[in-house]
Structures are given as structure tokens and as C-alpha cells.
N, C-alpha and C positions, 0 to 999 in steps of 0.2 A: 601141668600141675602148678597150683598156687604156691608161692613161696611166702613163708611167715614174714620175712622182712618187707616184702611188697605189701602185704596186708597192713602191717604196722605203718608203713609209709602212707598208704591210702587213708588210714584213720587219722594220722598226723595231719595230712593235707586238709581233710574235712574240718578238723577242729581249728587249725591255723587260719584257714580262709573264712571260717564262719563265726569265730569268736574274736572280735577285734582286740588287738594288743596282747593276746594270750600267747605265751611262749609254750611250745610243746616239744618235749624231749622223748627220745626212745632209749629205754634201758638205763640211762643215767643223766642227771642234770648237770649242766655246765656249772662248775663250782663257783664261778664269778657271778652267776645269776642271783639276783635278789628279787623278791616280789612274787606275784602269783604265777603258777605254772601248772601244766599237766604233764605227768610222766606216764609213758606207755611201756608196759612189758607184757609178757604172755606166759601162759602155762603150756605144757606140751600139746602139740597139734597132732592129730592122726592124719596119715596120708594114705587113705584107703583108695582102692582102684575106682570106686564109684563116687562116694561122698566122703569128703574130709570135713573135720571140724576141730575147733579149738576155742580157747578163751583168751581174750585180750583184756588186761586190767588197765583201767583208766584211773589214775590216781590224781585227784584234783587237790592241789596244794594252795593254801592261802596263809600269808604271814600272820603270826599271832598279834593280837592287840597288846597294849601295855600290860606288863605283869604276866606274860605268857598265857593270857586268856585268849581262847580261840574266837575267831570271827565267824560265828555260825551263820550269820545273815549272808555274808559274802560267799561262804562255802555253798550255801543253798542256792544262791543266784547262779553261780557257775554250774553247779550240778543240774539245775533246771535248764540252762542253756545246752549242756551236753545231751541231756535226755530229749530235749526238743528237737535235736538234730537226728534222732534215731527212733522214729515212730515204729510201731510193730512191723516186722518183716521188711526192714529197710534193705534195698538192694544196692550194693556199692561195688562197682567195678567187678562184677561177676560172682559175688557171694552175698549171702544174707547175713545181716547183723541184727541181733536181738539183745535186749538187756536181760541179764540173768539175775543179778543181785546188786544191791547197794549197801555198803557198810555204814556203820556209825563213824564219826570222826575220831581220828587217832593223832596223838602228838608225834611229830617227827623231830629228829635231832637238829634240823636246820632252822628251827624257830618257826615252823609252820605246823598247822594241823591239816590233815588230808582225809578225804572220803574216797573210797574205791568203788568204782562202778565196773562190774564184770560184764563183758560183752561176749555172747556166743557168736562164733563165726562158722557158717556152714557154706560149703562150696562144692561144686561139681568137678570131679576129676576124670570124667569120661574122656577117653581119647577119640577124636573124630577122624 
């Protein structure tokens, strides 16, 4: 059976290794970190006997420009990089990953704006 933490680790590894210089965190950001980062969390996963599924949230954060103005151009660049890594029906370490939705940018309390990309994760739980 797939473990949610393993899935988050696999997604973290994909982004860390494919987007140069990008810091990727699971569930919480290092408070000392400044700059761009991706934060991963998830919604509840089902653990059915045959097929399991769930949603991983990919929060792309970019520091604000002067005057708390969002850096939309940079947000879009990073989101394009993330989306480019996940073509339809991406198969990653035993499960399928598809993009479910993309939000508009939102201000965060750490001086960044972020966009959330929701990924659906589907995997086989058949026991062999």
C-alpha cells in the first residue's frame, strides 16, 4: 500500500531535482528560509483495496515586489515549470499524477504570493 508521505517525498524529489535552486518543503516551510519555494501538503487520501487516490497541493510561493505587489511574471514562470513536469497521465514511482486545478494568486503572511496547483494521485493497491 502506498504511503502518503512516500508520495509527498516523490513529488518533492521531482521538483527539487528538476527546478534548479528551488526549495521544496513538506507541510511547513523552514522559518529561516527567504525567497521562492514550493510547499507541499495534501487532502485526505483513500486507501481502498484496489485503487487509492488523493490530492496533493503544490503551493508555489514567490516573494512580493516592493510595496507588497505580487510578482505575477515569476509566479507564472515557476507554475509553467511545475506543469511542464507533469504531462497528462504522468506515471511516477507506481502511481498516476494529473493536474486537477490551478488557483489564482493569494497573498501570504510571509511576504509572498502563492498559486496552488492541485494534483490528483491515483495508485494501485492490489496485493500480489
